C-alpha positions in Angstrom: 2.5 4.1 -13.7 4.2 4.5 -9.9 7.4 3.2 -9.2 8.5 0.9 -6.3 11.8 0.9 -5.3 12.8 0.3 -1.6 14.2 2.4 1.0 17.7 1.3 2.4 19.7 -1.5 1.8 20.5 -4.0 3.2 16.3 -4.8 2.6 15.0 -6.1 6.5 12.0 -8.1 5.7 12.1 -11.8 5.1 13.6 -13.5 2.1 14.8 -9.8 0.6 16.9 -11.4 -1.5 13.5 -12.3 -3.4 11.5 -9.5 -2.2 10.0 -7.1 -5.8 9.7 -3.6 -4.2 7.6 -3.2 -7.6 5.5 -6.1 -6.5 4.9 -5.1 -3.0 4.2 -1.6 -3.6 1.8 -2.5 -5.8 -0.2 -5.1 -3.6 0.2 -2.6 -0.5 -1.6 -0.3 -2.8 -4.3 -2.5 -3.5 -4.5 -3.6 -0.2 -4.7 0.5 0.5 -7.5 1.2 -2.1 -9.5 -1.9 -1.0 -9.8 -0.5 2.8 -10.8 3.1 1.7 -7.2 4.6 1.4 -6.1 2.8 4.9 -3.6 0.5 4.9 -2.8 -1.1 7.9 -0.7 -4.0 9.2 -3.7 -6.5 10.1 -5.2 -5.8 6.3 -1.5 -6.7 4.9 -1.2 -9.6 7.5 -5.0 -10.8 6.1 -3.8 -10.1 2.2 -0.6 -11.9 2.8 -2.3 -15.0 4.1 -2.6 -16.1 0.7 0.0 -18.1 -0.6 -0.3 -16.9 -4.0 0.2 -12.9 -3.0 3.4 -11.4 -3.8 3.8 -10.4 0.0 3.2 -14.2 1.4 6.6 -15.2 1.6 7.9 -12.3 3.4 6.0 -13.6 6.2 7.3 -16.3 8.9 4.0 -18.6 8.8 5.4 -21.0 11.5 3.2 -20.1 14.2 5.9 -21.1 16.7 8.8 -18.7 14.9 6.6 -16.0 14.7 5.3 -16.5 18.4 9.6 -16.3 19.3 9.8 -12.9 17.5 6.7 -11.6 18.6 8.0 -12.1 22.4 11.5 -10.5 21.1 9.2 -7.4 20.6 7.8 -7.5 23.2 11.2 -7.8 25.4 11.9 -4.7 23.3 9.0 -2.8 24.3 9.2 -3.8 28.2 13.1 -3.2 28.2 11.8 0.5 26.8 9.3 1.7 29.2 11.2 0.8 32.2 13.0 4.7 33.3 14.9 5.2 36.4 13.5 8.5 38.4 15.9 10.5 40.7 14.8 13.0 43.5 14.2 15.9 41.2 15.4 15.0 38.3 12.8 14.2 35.0 12.8 10.4 35.0 15.4 9.0 31.9 16.0 5.8 29.8 17.1 2.7 32.1 18.8 1.0 29.2 19.9 2.5 25.9 20.0 0.3 22.8 23.8 -0.3 21.7 24.8 -1.1 18.3 27.8 -2.7 18.6 30.1 -6.2 16.3 27.9 -8.9 18.3 24.6 -6.8 17.6 22.0 -5.1 19.4 21.8 -4.9 22.9 20.5 -2.8 25.8 23.2 -1.5 28.2 22.4 0.4 31.5 22.9 4.5 31.1 25.4 4.6 33.7 27.8 2.1 31.3 27.5 4.4 28.5 28.2 7.3 30.4 31.1 5.7 31.9 32.2 4.1 28.6 33.5 6.3 25.6 33.0 3.4 23.0 29.7 2.9 24.2 29.0 6.8 24.0 30.2 6.8 20.6 28.0 4.0 19.6 25.2 5.7 20.5 26.2 9.2 18.7 26.3 7.4 16.0 22.8 5.7 16.3 21.1 8.8 16.9 22.5 10.5 13.6 21.8 7.7 11.9 18.3 8.3 13.5 18.4 12.1 12.4 19.5 11.2 9.1 16.4 9.3 9.0 13.5 11.5 10.3 15.4 14.4 8.0 14.0 12.4 5.2 11.5 10.9 6.1 9.5 14.3 7.1 12.0 16.6 4.1 8.9 18.3 3.0 8.1 20.0 6.0 11.1 22.3 6.0 10.8 24.0 9.4 10.9 21.0 11.0 14.0 20.0 8.7 15.5 22.8 9.5 15.5 22.2 14.1 16.4 17.9 12.8 19.6 19.6 10.6 20.2 21.6 14.0 19.8 18.8 16.3 22.1 16.1 13.8 24.9 18.9 13.7 24.6 18.9 17.1 25.0 15.0 17.7 27.7 15.1 14.6 30.4 17.5 16.2 29.8 15.8 19.7 30.4 12.7 18.5 33.4 14.3 16.1 34.8 15.6 19.6 34.3 12.1 21.0 36.2 10.2 18.4 39.6 12.4 18.3 40.0 12.8 22.4 42.6 10.4 22.9 42.0 7.0 24.3 42.7 6.7 28.0 45.4 4.6 28.8 44.6 1.0 30.6 47.6 -1.4 32.6 47.3 -5.0 32.6 47.9 -6.4 36.1 
């Protein structure tokens, strides 16, 4: 029998404390089997509509709340597609996702470039993303070697930035 577990802690799904990875994994495997080997989000939502499904409690069924969550996803998508184009340079993201003590927000690339704290936050996230990529594709050895090299460069840059003395600020 296949043993299902969650990828990381904390588990980022609705009602995570009541979530049983074995039941969820088995339900997803059944949906995939019923779909000819294909597991798709629409098929998962359809199966989860049944209140007796082990997936049901992990979805937001209040349409107003679900609609608001969807609009937040749309807002993230809109923010993510905007680029800045300057003269002969390749267009670059206008806004970067930054995790700070207040949560995740987006900051202008110029603001990130001008702030050591924001640069460190972006580098830490890049390092986590590369770790996740490496774990996801660990079976593809040649790809992982390139990712490990990139991750090492990011780690070195972050450590170098962290070891820089903080500039003195004056109060008016």
